[in-house]
PDB file of N, CA, C and O in Angstrom, chain B, residues numbered from 101:
ATOM      1  N   MET B 101      32.541  -0.578  -5.211  1.00  0.00           N
ATOM      2  CA  MET B 101      31.205  -0.655  -4.657  1.00  0.00           C
ATOM      3  C   MET B 101      30.206  -0.141  -5.686  1.00  0.00           C
ATOM      4  O   MET B 101      30.493   0.787  -6.443  1.00  0.00           O
ATOM      5  N   LEU B 102      29.049  -0.749  -5.702  1.00  0.00           N
ATOM      6  CA  LEU B 102      27.960  -0.293  -6.562  1.00  0.00           C
ATOM      7  C   LEU B 102      26.821   0.174  -5.671  1.00  0.00           C
ATOM      8  O   LEU B 102      26.440  -0.511  -4.722  1.00  0.00           O
ATOM      9  N   PHE B 103      26.283   1.343  -5.986  1.00  0.00           N
ATOM     10  CA  PHE B 103      25.240   1.955  -5.183  1.00  0.00           C
ATOM     11  C   PHE B 103      23.985   2.195  -6.027  1.00  0.00           C
ATOM     12  O   PHE B 103      24.063   2.328  -7.248  1.00  0.00           O
ATOM     13  N   VAL B 104      22.837   2.249  -5.363  1.00  0.00           N
ATOM     14  CA  VAL B 104      21.589   2.642  -6.007  1.00  0.00           C
ATOM     15  C   VAL B 104      20.840   3.592  -5.087  1.00  0.00           C
ATOM     16  O   VAL B 104      21.077   3.623  -3.880  1.00  0.00           O
ATOM     17  N   SER B 105      19.942   4.357  -5.667  1.00  0.00           N
ATOM     18  CA  SER B 105      19.013   5.190  -4.918  1.00  0.00           C
ATOM     19  C   SER B 105      17.615   4.803  -5.364  1.00  0.00           C
ATOM     20  O   SER B 105      17.365   4.637  -6.558  1.00  0.00           O
ATOM     21  N   LEU B 106      16.713   4.660  -4.424  1.00  0.00           N
ATOM     22  CA  LEU B 106      15.367   4.185  -4.733  1.00  0.00           C
ATOM     23  C   LEU B 106      14.317   5.261  -4.541  1.00  0.00           C
ATOM     24  O   LEU B 106      14.437   6.128  -3.675  1.00  0.00           O
ATOM     25  N   ASP B 107      13.283   5.184  -5.368  1.00  0.00           N
ATOM     26  CA  ASP B 107      12.075   5.989  -5.213  1.00  0.00           C
ATOM     27  C   ASP B 107      10.929   4.986  -5.229  1.00  0.00           C
ATOM     28  O   ASP B 107      10.258   4.816  -6.247  1.00  0.00           O
ATOM     29  N   GLN B 108      10.708   4.328  -4.106  1.00  0.00           N
ATOM     30  CA  GLN B 108       9.761   3.222  -4.038  1.00  0.00           C
ATOM     31  C   GLN B 108       8.309   3.630  -4.196  1.00  0.00           C
ATOM     32  O   GLN B 108       7.474   2.805  -4.567  1.00  0.00           O
ATOM     33  N   THR B 109       7.996   4.875  -3.923  1.00  0.00           N
ATOM     34  CA  THR B 109       6.600   5.299  -3.998  1.00  0.00           C
ATOM     35  C   THR B 109       6.316   6.219  -5.172  1.00  0.00           C
ATOM     36  O   THR B 109       5.172   6.630  -5.368  1.00  0.00           O
ATOM     37  N   ALA B 110       7.334   6.549  -5.956  1.00  0.00           N
ATOM     38  CA  ALA B 110       7.185   7.475  -7.081  1.00  0.00           C
ATOM     39  C   ALA B 110       6.551   8.782  -6.617  1.00  0.00           C
ATOM     40  O   ALA B 110       5.711   9.357  -7.309  1.00  0.00           O
ATOM     41  N   SER B 111       6.962   9.241  -5.445  1.00  0.00           N
ATOM     42  CA  SER B 111       6.388  10.453  -4.864  1.00  0.00           C
ATOM     43  C   SER B 111       7.209  11.684  -5.249  1.00  0.00           C
ATOM     44  O   SER B 111       8.271  11.582  -5.863  1.00  0.00           O
ATOM     45  N   VAL B 112       6.692  12.827  -4.874  1.00  0.00           N
ATOM     46  CA  VAL B 112       7.404  14.070  -5.151  1.00  0.00           C
ATOM     47  C   VAL B 112       8.656  14.196  -4.292  1.00  0.00           C
ATOM     48  O   VAL B 112       9.520  15.026  -4.576  1.00  0.00           O
ATOM     49  N   ALA B 113       8.763  13.382  -3.247  1.00  0.00           N
ATOM     50  CA  ALA B 113       9.946  13.420  -2.376  1.00  0.00           C
ATOM     51  C   ALA B 113      11.185  12.953  -3.133  1.00  0.00           C
ATOM     52  O   ALA B 113      12.306  13.306  -2.767  1.00  0.00           O
ATOM     53  N   GLY B 114      10.991  12.165  -4.181  1.00  0.00           N
ATOM     54  CA  GLY B 114      12.115  11.730  -5.006  1.00  0.00           C
ATOM     55  C   GLY B 114      12.871  10.556  -4.433  1.00  0.00           C
ATOM     56  O   GLY B 114      12.348   9.778  -3.636  1.00  0.00           O
ATOM     57  N   PHE B 115      14.108  10.448  -4.857  1.00  0.00           N
ATOM     58  CA  PHE B 115      14.943   9.314  -4.497  1.00  0.00           C
ATOM     59  C   PHE B 115      15.511   9.456  -3.095  1.00  0.00           C
ATOM     60  O   PHE B 115      15.763  10.561  -2.616  1.00  0.00           O
ATOM     61  N   GLY B 116      15.707   8.308  -2.445  1.00  0.00           N
ATOM     62  CA  GLY B 116      16.305   8.282  -1.113  1.00  0.00           C
ATOM     63  C   GLY B 116      17.822   8.323  -1.206  1.00  0.00           C
ATOM     64  O   GLY B 116      18.392   8.491  -2.284  1.00  0.00           O
ATOM     65  N   ALA B 117      18.459   8.166  -0.059  1.00  0.00           N
ATOM     66  CA  ALA B 117      19.919   8.161   0.016  1.00  0.00           C
ATOM     67  C   ALA B 117      20.473   6.930  -0.701  1.00  0.00           C
ATOM     68  O   ALA B 117      19.802   5.902  -0.791  1.00  0.00           O
ATOM     69  N   ALA B 118      21.686   7.041  -1.205  1.00  0.00           N
ATOM     70  CA  ALA B 118      22.334   5.922  -1.890  1.00  0.00           C
ATOM     71  C   ALA B 118      22.599   4.789  -0.907  1.00  0.00           C
ATOM     72  O   ALA B 118      23.021   5.017   0.226  1.00  0.00           O
ATOM     73  N   ILE B 119      22.340   3.554  -1.364  1.00  0.00           N
ATOM     74  CA  ILE B 119      22.627   2.373  -0.559  1.00  0.00           C
ATOM     75  C   ILE B 119      23.560   1.452  -1.348  1.00  0.00           C
ATOM     76  O   ILE B 119      23.520   1.422  -2.578  1.00  0.00           O
ATOM     77  N   THR B 120      24.391   0.709  -0.636  1.00  0.00           N
ATOM     78  CA  THR B 120      25.319  -0.210  -1.278  1.00  0.00           C
ATOM     79  C   THR B 120      24.575  -1.464  -1.720  1.00  0.00           C
ATOM     80  O   THR B 120      23.865  -2.078  -0.924  1.00  0.00           O
ATOM     81  N   VAL B 121      24.736  -1.849  -2.993  1.00  0.00           N
ATOM     82  CA  VAL B 121      24.131  -3.065  -3.518  1.00  0.00           C
ATOM     83  C   VAL B 121      25.113  -4.225  -3.408  1.00  0.00           C
ATOM     84  O   VAL B 121      24.764  -5.305  -2.932  1.00  0.00           O
ATOM     85  N   THR B 122      26.335  -3.992  -3.849  1.00  0.00           N
ATOM     86  CA  THR B 122      27.346  -5.035  -3.836  1.00  0.00           C
ATOM     87  C   THR B 122      28.716  -4.403  -4.047  1.00  0.00           C
ATOM     88  O   THR B 122      28.829  -3.216  -4.354  1.00  0.00           O
ATOM     89  N   SER B 123      29.735  -5.202  -3.879  1.00  0.00           N
ATOM     90  CA  SER B 123      31.081  -4.737  -4.208  1.00  0.00           C
ATOM     91  C   SER B 123      31.539  -5.481  -5.456  1.00  0.00           C
ATOM     92  O   SER B 123      30.993  -6.528  -5.804  1.00  0.00           O
ATOM     93  N   THR B 124      32.531  -4.938  -6.113  1.00  0.00           N
ATOM     94  CA  THR B 124      33.059  -5.562  -7.317  1.00  0.00           C
ATOM     95  C   THR B 124      34.572  -5.397  -7.358  1.00  0.00           C
ATOM     96  O   THR B 124      35.101  -4.378  -6.913  1.00  0.00           O
ATOM     97  N   GLY B 125      35.264  -6.391  -7.887  1.00  0.00           N
ATOM     98  CA  GLY B 125      36.708  -6.316  -8.016  1.00  0.00           C
ATOM     99  C   GLY B 125      37.149  -5.540  -9.240  1.00  0.00           C
ATOM    100  O   GLY B 125      38.318  -5.173  -9.358  1.00  0.00           O
ATOM    101  N   ALA B 126      36.220  -5.288 -10.154  1.00  0.00           N
ATOM    102  CA  ALA B 126      36.556  -4.525 -11.363  1.00  0.00           C
ATOM    103  C   ALA B 126      36.549  -3.046 -11.004  1.00  0.00           C
ATOM    104  O   ALA B 126      35.492  -2.438 -10.835  1.00  0.00           O
ATOM    105  N   GLY B 127      37.724  -2.487 -10.892  1.00  0.00           N
ATOM    106  CA  GLY B 127      37.823  -1.085 -10.525  1.00  0.00           C
ATOM    107  C   GLY B 127      37.672  -0.180 -11.729  1.00  0.00           C
ATOM    108  O   GLY B 127      37.325  -0.620 -12.825  1.00  0.00           O
ATOM    109  N   ALA B 128      37.933   1.064 -11.507  1.00  0.00           N
ATOM    110  CA  ALA B 128      37.860   2.026 -12.605  1.00  0.00           C
ATOM    111  C   ALA B 128      39.078   1.853 -13.500  1.00  0.00           C
ATOM    112  O   ALA B 128      40.215   2.026 -13.062  1.00  0.00           O
ATOM    113  N   PHE B 129      38.830   1.516 -14.730  1.00  0.00           N
ATOM    114  CA  PHE B 129      39.859   1.459 -15.755  1.00  0.00           C
ATOM    115  C   PHE B 129      40.944   0.408 -15.498  1.00  0.00           C
ATOM    116  O   PHE B 129      42.134   0.724 -15.476  1.00  0.00           O
ATOM    117  N   ASP B 130      40.518  -0.844 -15.303  1.00  0.00           N
ATOM    118  CA  ASP B 130      41.431  -1.987 -15.224  1.00  0.00           C
ATOM    119  C   ASP B 130      41.847  -2.393 -16.628  1.00  0.00           C
ATOM    120  O   ASP B 130      41.046  -2.331 -17.561  1.00  0.00           O
ATOM    121  N   THR B 131      43.079  -2.803 -16.778  1.00  0.00           N
ATOM    122  CA  THR B 131      43.501  -3.384 -18.050  1.00  0.00           C
ATOM    123  C   THR B 131      43.512  -4.900 -17.906  1.00  0.00           C
ATOM    124  O   THR B 131      43.756  -5.422 -16.818  1.00  0.00           O
ATOM    125  N   ILE B 132      43.245  -5.608 -19.007  1.00  0.00           N
ATOM    126  CA  ILE B 132      43.276  -7.071 -19.005  1.00  0.00           C
ATOM    127  C   ILE B 132      44.131  -7.534 -20.175  1.00  0.00           C
ATOM    128  O   ILE B 132      44.226  -6.833 -21.183  1.00  0.00           O
ATOM    129  N   PRO B 133      44.760  -8.710 -20.058  1.00  0.00           N
ATOM    130  CA  PRO B 133      45.652  -9.182 -21.116  1.00  0.00           C
ATOM    131  C   PRO B 133      44.990  -9.296 -22.496  1.00  0.00           C
ATOM    132  O   PRO B 133      45.653  -9.092 -23.513  1.00  0.00           O
ATOM    133  N   ALA B 134      43.707  -9.617 -22.540  1.00  0.00           N
ATOM    134  CA  ALA B 134      43.024  -9.776 -23.828  1.00  0.00           C
ATOM    135  C   ALA B 134      42.942  -8.464 -24.605  1.00  0.00           C
ATOM    136  O   ALA B 134      42.883  -8.476 -25.834  1.00  0.00           O
ATOM    137  N   GLN B 135      42.937  -7.349 -23.906  1.00  0.00           N
ATOM    138  CA  GLN B 135      42.874  -6.032 -24.536  1.00  0.00           C
ATOM    139  C   GLN B 135      43.799  -5.068 -23.801  1.00  0.00           C
ATOM    140  O   GLN B 135      43.318  -4.162 -23.120  1.00  0.00           O
ATOM    141  N   PRO B 136      45.109  -5.238 -23.922  1.00  0.00           N
ATOM    142  CA  PRO B 136      46.026  -4.398 -23.146  1.00  0.00           C
ATOM    143  C   PRO B 136      45.976  -2.915 -23.515  1.00  0.00           C
ATOM    144  O   PRO B 136      46.375  -2.068 -22.716  1.00  0.00           O
ATOM    145  N   GLU B 137      45.496  -2.598 -24.703  1.00  0.00           N
ATOM    146  CA  GLU B 137      45.428  -1.196 -25.109  1.00  0.00           C
ATOM    147  C   GLU B 137      44.107  -0.537 -24.714  1.00  0.00           C
ATOM    148  O   GLU B 137      43.926   0.664 -24.914  1.00  0.00           O
ATOM    149  N   ARG B 138      43.181  -1.324 -24.151  1.00  0.00           N
ATOM    150  CA  ARG B 138      41.894  -0.790 -23.715  1.00  0.00           C
ATOM    151  C   ARG B 138      41.690  -1.084 -22.245  1.00  0.00           C
ATOM    152  O   ARG B 138      42.420  -1.887 -21.664  1.00  0.00           O
ATOM    153  N   MET B 139      40.716  -0.450 -21.643  1.00  0.00           N
ATOM    154  CA  MET B 139      40.451  -0.636 -20.224  1.00  0.00           C
ATOM    155  C   MET B 139      39.000  -1.029 -20.004  1.00  0.00           C
ATOM    156  O   MET B 139      38.130  -0.727 -20.820  1.00  0.00           O
ATOM    157  N   ILE B 140      38.750  -1.713 -18.878  1.00  0.00           N
ATOM    158  CA  ILE B 140      37.395  -2.099 -18.512  1.00  0.00           C
ATOM    159  C   ILE B 140      37.057  -1.485 -17.157  1.00  0.00           C
ATOM    160  O   ILE B 140      37.943  -1.035 -16.429  1.00  0.00           O
ATOM    161  N   ASP B 141      35.783  -1.472 -16.831  1.00  0.00           N
ATOM    162  CA  ASP B 141      35.348  -1.051 -15.504  1.00  0.00           C
ATOM    163  C   ASP B 141      34.129  -1.876 -15.111  1.00  0.00           C
ATOM    164  O   ASP B 141      33.752  -2.809 -15.820  1.00  0.00           O
ATOM    165  N   ALA B 142      33.525  -1.541 -14.003  1.00  0.00           N
ATOM    166  CA  ALA B 142      32.381  -2.303 -13.494  1.00  0.00           C
ATOM    167  C   ALA B 142      31.078  -1.834 -14.125  1.00  0.00           C
ATOM    168  O   ALA B 142      30.072  -1.690 -13.430  1.00  0.00           O
ATOM    169  N   SER B 143      31.084  -1.599 -15.413  1.00  0.00           N
ATOM    170  CA  SER B 143      29.892  -1.100 -16.116  1.00  0.00           C
ATOM    171  C   SER B 143      28.651  -1.864 -15.679  1.00  0.00           C
ATOM    172  O   SER B 143      28.681  -3.081 -15.496  1.00  0.00           O
ATOM    173  N   THR B 144      27.574  -1.132 -15.517  1.00  0.00           N
ATOM    174  CA  THR B 144      26.335  -1.742 -15.047  1.00  0.00           C
ATOM    175  C   THR B 144      25.239  -1.655 -16.102  1.00  0.00           C
ATOM    176  O   THR B 144      25.278  -0.820 -17.005  1.00  0.00           O
ATOM    177  N   GLY B 145      24.285  -2.523 -15.960  1.00  0.00           N
ATOM    178  CA  GLY B 145      23.074  -2.498 -16.770  1.00  0.00           C
ATOM    179  C   GLY B 145      21.898  -2.797 -15.861  1.00  0.00           C
ATOM    180  O   GLY B 145      22.051  -3.509 -14.868  1.00  0.00           O
ATOM    181  N   LEU B 146      20.744  -2.276 -16.177  1.00  0.00           N
ATOM    182  CA  LEU B 146      19.563  -2.490 -15.354  1.00  0.00           C
ATOM    183  C   LEU B 146      18.442  -3.019 -16.230  1.00  0.00           C
ATOM    184  O   LEU B 146      18.127  -2.446 -17.273  1.00  0.00           O
ATOM    185  N   ALA B 147      17.852  -4.107 -15.799  1.00  0.00           N
ATOM    186  CA  ALA B 147      16.719  -4.696 -16.511  1.00  0.00           C
ATOM    187  C   ALA B 147      15.558  -4.815 -15.546  1.00  0.00           C
ATOM    188  O   ALA B 147      15.754  -4.947 -14.338  1.00  0.00           O
ATOM    189  N   SER B 148      14.364  -4.768 -16.073  1.00  0.00           N
ATOM    190  CA  SER B 148      13.190  -4.966 -15.216  1.00  0.00           C
ATOM    191  C   SER B 148      12.224  -5.908 -15.904  1.00  0.00           C
ATOM    192  O   SER B 148      12.198  -6.030 -17.129  1.00  0.00           O
ATOM    193  N   THR B 149      11.455  -6.552 -15.099  1.00  0.00           N
ATOM    194  CA  THR B 149      10.472  -7.493 -15.620  1.00  0.00           C
ATOM    195  C   THR B 149       9.201  -7.395 -14.797  1.00  0.00           C
ATOM    196  O   THR B 149       9.244  -7.117 -13.599  1.00  0.00           O
ATOM    197  N   THR B 150       8.093  -7.620 -15.435  1.00  0.00           N
ATOM    198  CA  THR B 150       6.815  -7.653 -14.724  1.00  0.00           C
ATOM    199  C   THR B 150       6.072  -8.909 -15.141  1.00  0.00           C
ATOM    200  O   THR B 150       6.246  -9.425 -16.244  1.00  0.00           O
ATOM    201  N   PHE B 151       5.266  -9.368 -14.255  1.00  0.00           N
ATOM    202  CA  PHE B 151       4.458 -10.550 -14.517  1.00  0.00           C
ATOM    203  C   PHE B 151       2.991 -10.154 -14.401  1.00  0.00           C
ATOM    204  O   PHE B 151       2.400 -10.291 -13.329  1.00  0.00           O
ATOM    205  N   PRO B 152       2.388  -9.661 -15.495  1.00  0.00           N
ATOM    206  CA  PRO B 152       1.008  -9.179 -15.423  1.00  0.00           C
ATOM    207  C   PRO B 152       0.077 -10.291 -14.964  1.00  0.00           C
ATOM    208  O   PRO B 152       0.381 -11.460 -15.203  1.00  0.00           O
ATOM    209  N   PRO B 153      -0.999  -9.993 -14.342  1.00  0.00           N
ATOM    210  CA  PRO B 153      -1.430  -8.643 -13.975  1.00  0.00           C
ATOM    211  C   PRO B 153      -0.972  -8.239 -12.571  1.00  0.00           C
ATOM    212  O   PRO B 153      -1.328  -7.155 -12.109  1.00  0.00           O
ATOM    213  N   ALA B 154      -0.199  -9.070 -11.884  1.00  0.00           N
ATOM    214  CA  ALA B 154       0.192  -8.776 -10.501  1.00  0.00           C
ATOM    215  C   ALA B 154       1.412  -7.860 -10.469  1.00  0.00           C
ATOM    216  O   ALA B 154       2.540  -8.324 -10.640  1.00  0.00           O
ATOM    217  N   ARG B 155       1.201  -6.593 -10.257  1.00  0.00           N
ATOM    218  CA  ARG B 155       2.286  -5.626 -10.241  1.00  0.00           C
ATOM    219  C   ARG B 155       3.287  -5.906  -9.118  1.00  0.00           C
ATOM    220  O   ARG B 155       4.447  -5.503  -9.203  1.00  0.00           O
ATOM    221  N   THR B 156       2.838  -6.594  -8.069  1.00  0.00           N
ATOM    222  CA  THR B 156       3.723  -6.880  -6.939  1.00  0.00           C
ATOM    223  C   THR B 156       4.796  -7.904  -7.295  1.00  0.00           C
ATOM    224  O   THR B 156       5.715  -8.123  -6.507  1.00  0.00           O
ATOM    225  N   LEU B 157       4.699  -8.530  -8.455  1.00  0.00           N
ATOM    226  CA  LEU B 157       5.693  -9.516  -8.860  1.00  0.00           C
ATOM    227  C   LEU B 157       6.767  -8.912  -9.762  1.00  0.00           C
ATOM    228  O   LEU B 157       7.574  -9.646 -10.333  1.00  0.00           O
ATOM    229  N   ALA B 158       6.788  -7.601  -9.897  1.00  0.00           N
ATOM    230  CA  ALA B 158       7.812  -6.945 -10.709  1.00  0.00           C
ATOM    231  C   ALA B 158       9.178  -7.112 -10.056  1.00  0.00           C
ATOM    232  O   ALA B 158       9.286  -7.185  -8.832  1.00  0.00           O
ATOM    233  N   ALA B 159      10.204  -7.171 -10.870  1.00  0.00           N
ATOM    234  CA  ALA B 159      11.557  -7.347 -10.344  1.00  0.00           C
ATOM    235  C   ALA B 159      12.542  -6.503 -11.145  1.00  0.00           C
ATOM    236  O   ALA B 159      12.287  -6.152 -12.297  1.00  0.00           O
ATOM    237  N   SER B 160      13.657  -6.189 -10.523  1.00  0.00           N
ATOM    238  CA  SER B 160      14.755  -5.492 -11.185  1.00  0.00           C
ATOM    239  C   SER B 160      16.004  -6.346 -11.073  1.00  0.00           C
ATOM    240  O   SER B 160      16.229  -6.999 -10.054  1.00  0.00           O
ATOM    241  N   ILE B 161      16.813  -6.339 -12.116  1.00  0.00           N
ATOM    242  CA  ILE B 161      18.062  -7.092 -12.124  1.00  0.00           C
ATOM    243  C   ILE B 161      19.180  -6.132 -12.495  1.00  0.00           C
ATOM    244  O   ILE B 161      19.137  -5.496 -13.548  1.00  0.00           O
ATOM    245  N   LEU B 162      20.178  -6.027 -11.629  1.00  0.00           N
ATOM    246  CA  LEU B 162      21.356  -5.205 -11.875  1.00  0.00           C
ATOM    247  C   LEU B 162      22.462  -6.129 -12.370  1.00  0.00           C
ATOM    248  O   LEU B 162      22.835  -7.078 -11.680  1.00  0.00           O
ATOM    249  N   ILE B 163      22.984  -5.859 -13.555  1.00  0.00           N
ATOM    250  CA  ILE B 163      24.042  -6.670 -14.155  1.00  0.00           C
ATOM    251  C   ILE B 163      25.310  -5.820 -14.174  1.00  0.00           C
ATOM    252  O   ILE B 163      25.274  -4.647 -14.545  1.00  0.00           O
ATOM    253  N   TYR B 164      26.433  -6.423 -13.771  1.00  0.00           N
ATOM    254  CA  TYR B 164      27.672  -5.653 -13.696  1.00  0.00           C
ATOM    255  C   TYR B 164      28.875  -6.549 -13.969  1.00  0.00           C
ATOM    256  O   TYR B 164      28.781  -7.774 -13.898  1.00  0.00           O
ATOM    257  N   THR B 165      30.003  -5.923 -14.280  1.00  0.00           N
ATOM    258  CA  THR B 165      31.251  -6.635 -14.502  1.00  0.00           C
ATOM    259  C   THR B 165      31.943  -6.826 -13.159  1.00  0.00           C
ATOM    260  O   THR B 165      32.049  -5.891 -12.365  1.00  0.00           O
ATOM    261  N   ASP B 166      32.414  -8.047 -12.912  1.00  0.00           N
ATOM    262  CA  ASP B 166      33.127  -8.346 -11.675  1.00  0.00           C
ATOM    263  C   ASP B 166      34.471  -8.981 -12.000  1.00  0.00           C
ATOM    264  O   ASP B 166      34.649  -9.541 -13.082  1.00  0.00           O
ATOM    265  N   GLU B 167      35.396  -8.900 -11.088  1.00  0.00           N
ATOM    266  CA  GLU B 167      36.719  -9.503 -11.234  1.00  0.00           C
ATOM    267  C   GLU B 167      37.057 -10.191  -9.907  1.00  0.00           C
ATOM    268  O   GLU B 167      37.277  -9.531  -8.892  1.00  0.00           O
ATOM    269  N   ILE B 168      37.094 -11.536  -9.932  1.00  0.00           N
ATOM    270  CA  ILE B 168      37.320 -12.306  -8.704  1.00  0.00           C
ATOM    271  C   ILE B 168      38.472 -13.269  -8.927  1.00  0.00           C
ATOM    272  O   ILE B 168      38.424 -14.062  -9.867  1.00  0.00           O
ATOM    273  N   PRO B 169      39.517 -13.229  -8.088  1.00  0.00           N
ATOM    274  CA  PRO B 169      39.814 -12.190  -7.106  1.00  0.00           C
ATOM    275  C   PRO B 169      40.298 -10.912  -7.783  1.00  0.00           C
ATOM    276  O   PRO B 169      40.636 -10.897  -8.966  1.00  0.00           O
ATOM    277  N   ASN B 170      40.319  -9.856  -7.000  1.00  0.00           N
ATOM    278  CA  ASN B 170      40.726  -8.554  -7.516  1.00  0.00           C
ATOM    279  C   ASN B 170      42.129  -8.623  -8.133  1.00  0.00           C
ATOM    280  O   ASN B 170      43.018  -9.287  -7.600  1.00  0.00           O
ATOM    281  N   GLU B 171      42.310  -7.941  -9.241  1.00  0.00           N
ATOM    282  CA  GLU B 171      43.569  -7.877  -9.991  1.00  0.00           C
ATOM    283  C   GLU B 171      44.002  -9.227 -10.577  1.00  0.00           C
ATOM    284  O   GLU B 171      45.183  -9.433 -10.857  1.00  0.00           O
ATOM    285  N   SER B 172      43.045 -10.142 -10.763  1.00  0.00           N
ATOM    286  CA  SER B 172      43.356 -11.457 -11.338  1.00  0.00           C
ATOM    287  C   SER B 172      43.196 -11.477 -12.854  1.00  0.00           C
ATOM    288  O   SER B 172      43.642 -12.419 -13.509  1.00  0.00           O
ATOM    289  N   ASN B 173      42.567 -10.453 -13.417  1.00  0.00           N
ATOM    290  CA  ASN B 173      42.228 -10.389 -14.841  1.00  0.00           C
ATOM    291  C   ASN B 173      41.184 -11.428 -15.226  1.00  0.00           C
ATOM    292  O   ASN B 173      40.977 -11.681 -16.413  1.00  0.00           O
ATOM    293  N   ASP B 174      40.526 -12.032 -14.249  1.00  0.00           N
ATOM    294  CA  ASP B 174      39.474 -13.019 -14.471  1.00  0.00           C
ATOM    295  C   ASP B 174      38.136 -12.313 -14.281  1.00  0.00           C
ATOM    296  O   ASP B 174      37.645 -12.196 -13.159  1.00  0.00           O
ATOM    297  N   THR B 175      37.546 -11.842 -15.386  1.00  0.00           N
ATOM    298  CA  THR B 175      36.308 -11.068 -15.296  1.00  0.00           C
ATOM    299  C   THR B 175      35.100 -11.919 -15.661  1.00  0.00           C
ATOM    300  O   THR B 175      35.204 -12.897 -16.400  1.00  0.00           O
ATOM    301  N   THR B 176      33.973 -11.526 -15.132  1.00  0.00           N
ATOM    302  CA  THR B 176      32.714 -12.206 -15.392  1.00  0.00           C
ATOM    303  C   THR B 176      31.582 -11.201 -15.238  1.00  0.00           C
ATOM    304  O   THR B 176      31.765 -10.140 -14.641  1.00  0.00           O
ATOM    305  N   PHE B 177      30.426 -11.532 -15.770  1.00  0.00           N
ATOM    306  CA  PHE B 177      29.233 -10.720 -15.534  1.00  0.00           C
ATOM    307  C   PHE B 177      28.492 -11.325 -14.353  1.00  0.00           C
ATOM    308  O   PHE B 177      28.296 -12.539 -14.292  1.00  0.00           O
ATOM    309  N   SER B 178      28.087 -10.492 -13.427  1.00  0.00           N
ATOM    310  CA  SER B 178      27.334 -10.933 -12.251  1.00  0.00           C
ATOM    311  C   SER B 178      26.016 -10.177 -12.235  1.00  0.00           C
ATOM    312  O   SER B 178      25.838  -9.194 -12.954  1.00  0.00           O
ATOM    313  N   SER B 179      25.093 -10.652 -11.400  1.00  0.00           N
ATOM    314  CA  SER B 179      23.805  -9.975 -11.313  1.00  0.00           C
ATOM    315  C   SER B 179      23.288  -9.997  -9.887  1.00  0.00           C
ATOM    316  O   SER B 179      23.622 -10.877  -9.095  1.00  0.00           O
ATOM    317  N   VAL B 180      22.464  -9.004  -9.583  1.00  0.00           N
ATOM    318  CA  VAL B 180      21.783  -8.886  -8.304  1.00  0.00           C
ATOM    319  C   VAL B 180      20.306  -8.735  -8.615  1.00  0.00           C
ATOM    320  O   VAL B 180      19.921  -7.875  -9.408  1.00  0.00           O
ATOM    321  N   PHE B 181      19.486  -9.555  -8.004  1.00  0.00           N
ATOM    322  CA  PHE B 181      18.048  -9.575  -8.239  1.00  0.00           C
ATOM    323  C   PHE B 181      17.360  -8.856  -7.093  1.00  0.00           C
ATOM    324  O   PHE B 181      17.646  -9.125  -5.926  1.00  0.00           O
ATOM    325  N   GLY B 182      16.463  -7.952  -7.413  1.00  0.00           N
ATOM    326  CA  GLY B 182      15.723  -7.233  -6.387  1.00  0.00           C
ATOM    327  C   GLY B 182      14.247  -7.193  -6.708  1.00  0.00           C
ATOM    328  O   GLY B 182      13.851  -7.179  -7.873  1.00  0.00           O
ATOM    329  N   LYS B 183      13.454  -7.175  -5.685  1.00  0.00           N
ATOM    330  CA  LYS B 183      12.004  -7.138  -5.878  1.00  0.00           C
ATOM    331  C   LYS B 183      11.437  -5.902  -5.250  1.00  0.00           C
ATOM    332  O   LYS B 183      10.227  -5.682  -5.302  1.00  0.00           O
TER     333      LYS B 183
END
C-alpha cells in the first residue's frame, strides 16, 4: 500500500492523517530474475505541475513501481494523478 498525508491549506495545523493512494504488488525487497543479486521495492517519486496563471489547475503525480500480478517478476512504473 502507498499512503500520503496532505496539508491542503498550508496552515499551522500541518498534515492530516495518512490516506491510502493505491496498492502495489512490488513489496519490500523483491528480487527479479534480471538482477538476482539486487532487490527492488515500490520506490515512489512525486512530480508537480502548474499551469500559470490559474493556481487551481496545479496537479501532483505520484509515480511508483508496481508488479502485476504479485510475485510475477513483471514490473512496471505506474502513476496516480491528483489535483
